[in-house]
C-alpha positions in Angstrom: 0.0 0.0 0.0 2.9 2.3 0.6 4.4 1.5 -2.8 1.8 3.3 -5.0 2.0 6.5 -2.8 5.8 6.6 -3.3 5.3 6.3 -7.0 3.3 9.6 -7.1 5.3 11.5 -4.6 8.9 11.7 -5.6 11.1 14.3 -3.7 13.2 15.1 -6.8 10.0 16.3 -8.5 8.1 17.8 -5.5 10.4 20.6 -4.5 10.6 22.2 -8.1 6.8 21.9 -8.3 6.5 23.6 -4.9 8.7 26.5 -6.1 6.7 26.9 -9.3 3.4 26.9 -7.3 4.8 29.5 -4.9 5.8 31.7 -7.8 2.4 31.3 -9.5 0.6 32.3 -6.3 3.0 35.3 -5.9 2.4 36.5 -9.5 -1.4 36.0 -9.2 -1.6 38.1 -6.0 0.5 40.9 -7.7 -1.8 40.8 -10.8 -4.8 41.1 -8.5 -3.3 44.2 -6.9 -2.5 45.8 -10.3 -6.0 45.1 -11.5 -7.6 46.7 -8.5 -5.2 49.7 -8.8 -6.1 50.3 -12.4 -9.8 50.0 -11.9 -9.9 52.9 -9.3 -9.4 56.4 -10.5 -6.5 58.4 -9.1 -7.6 61.2 -6.8 -5.9 64.6 -6.6 -4.1 65.2 -3.4 -4.1 68.6 -1.9 -1.0 69.9 0.0 -3.4 71.3 2.6 -5.7 68.3 2.8 -6.4 68.6 6.5 -7.5 72.2 6.5 -9.5 71.8 3.2 -11.3 68.7 4.5 -12.0 70.1 7.9 -15.1 72.0 6.8 -17.2 69.1 5.6 -20.4 71.0 5.9 -19.2 73.7 3.6 -17.9 71.2 1.1 -21.3 69.4 1.1 -23.1 72.8 0.6 -20.9 73.7 -2.4 -21.5 70.3 -4.0 -25.3 70.6 -3.5 -25.2 74.1 -5.0 -23.3 72.7 -8.0 -25.9 70.0 -8.5 -28.8 72.4 -8.1 -27.6 74.4 -11.2 -28.3 71.3 -13.3 -25.5 72.4 -15.7 -24.0 69.7 -17.8 -20.3 70.5 -18.4 -17.7 68.6 -20.5 -14.1 69.4 -21.2 -11.9 68.1 -24.0 -8.5 69.0 -25.5 -8.7 70.2 -29.1 -6.3 68.6 -31.6 -3.3 70.8 -32.7 -4.6 70.8 -36.3 -7.6 72.9 -35.2 -5.7 75.8 -33.7 -2.3 77.6 -33.8 -2.0 77.2 -30.0 -2.9 74.6 -27.4 -6.6 74.8 -26.6 -9.2 73.0 -24.5 -12.9 73.3 -25.2 -15.5 73.5 -22.4 -19.1 72.9 -23.3 -21.9 73.8 -21.0 -25.7 73.1 -21.2 -28.6 73.9 -19.0 -30.6 71.0 -17.4 -33.0 71.3 -20.3 -30.2 70.8 -22.8 -30.1 74.4 -24.0 -26.6 75.9 -24.4 -25.5 77.6 -21.2 -24.2 81.1 -22.1 -22.9 84.1 -20.1 -20.8 82.0 -17.7 -17.5 83.2 -16.1 -15.0 81.0 -14.5 -11.8 79.0 -14.8 -10.4 75.6 -15.3 -7.3 74.0 -13.8 -5.7 70.9 -15.4 -4.1 68.4 -13.0 -2.1 65.3 -13.9 -2.5 62.8 -11.0 0.7 61.0 -11.9 3.0 64.0 -12.2 2.5 67.2 -10.2 5.0 69.1 -12.3 2.7 69.0 -15.3 -0.3 70.7 -13.5 -1.6 73.9 -15.0 -3.2 76.3 -12.5 -6.6 77.8 -13.0 -7.0 79.4 -16.4 -9.9 81.7 -17.3 -12.4 80.6 -19.9 -13.3 82.6 -23.0 -16.8 82.6 -24.4 -17.0 81.7 -28.2 -20.7 81.1 -28.6 -23.7 78.7 -28.0 -22.5 77.1 -24.8 -18.9 76.8 -26.0 -15.9 78.2 -24.2 -12.2 78.0 -24.9 -9.3 77.7 -22.5 -6.0 79.0 -23.9 -3.3 76.7 -22.5 0.3 77.9 -22.0 1.5 74.5 -23.3 0.0 71.3 -24.7 -1.3 68.7 -22.3 0.7 65.5 -22.5 -1.0 62.3 -23.6 -2.6 60.5 -20.7 -5.1 60.8 -17.9 -6.0 64.3 -16.6 -8.4 65.9 -14.1 -10.0 69.2 -15.1 -11.1 71.2 -12.0 -13.9 73.4 -13.3 -15.3 76.5 -11.4 -18.1 78.4 -13.2 -20.5 81.0 -12.1 -23.4 83.0 -13.5 -24.8 85.6 -11.2 -25.3 83.9 -7.8 -25.2 80.4 -9.3 -21.9 78.6 -8.8 -20.7 75.3 -10.2 -17.6 73.3 -9.2 -16.8 69.9 -10.5 -13.8 67.6 -11.1 -14.0 66.1 -14.6 -11.8 63.2 -15.6 -10.5 63.3 -19.2 -8.0 61.5 -21.3 -5.8 63.4 -23.7 -5.0 61.4 -26.8 -3.3 63.8 -29.2 
């Protein structure tokens, strides 16, 4: 009875198989971590995170005021062939879908993976029918960006972080 068991369990084969199994488990766990990391969006980190997050009630009120406007805002980078200089286009629409005109505000572009590429708040320029242009000091590099949009019209204010991918 002991003989068949020895036939299947040979020490000269068992330890290399154990090493291969351990490596396979190690690689599987690392792939799982990478998959989870890629599925979750990067968040911008503020240098003054404690003081900015301390006033949670104020933050919630600003978010509620932004949602109350009903504005639908999108930001995209324009290809270099469409302009002589680097531009980003912001489109805004009312809750009804009508173009949202007479807005004032600014947009900041932040690269979650490289703080040195961030572009501070840049004013928007109205070009007509819910379209606004942002004149960039330099082109945005290819990759994932966060556009931090602050808009206002009269007493209405809108603030939102919009994720975008530059593929130029």
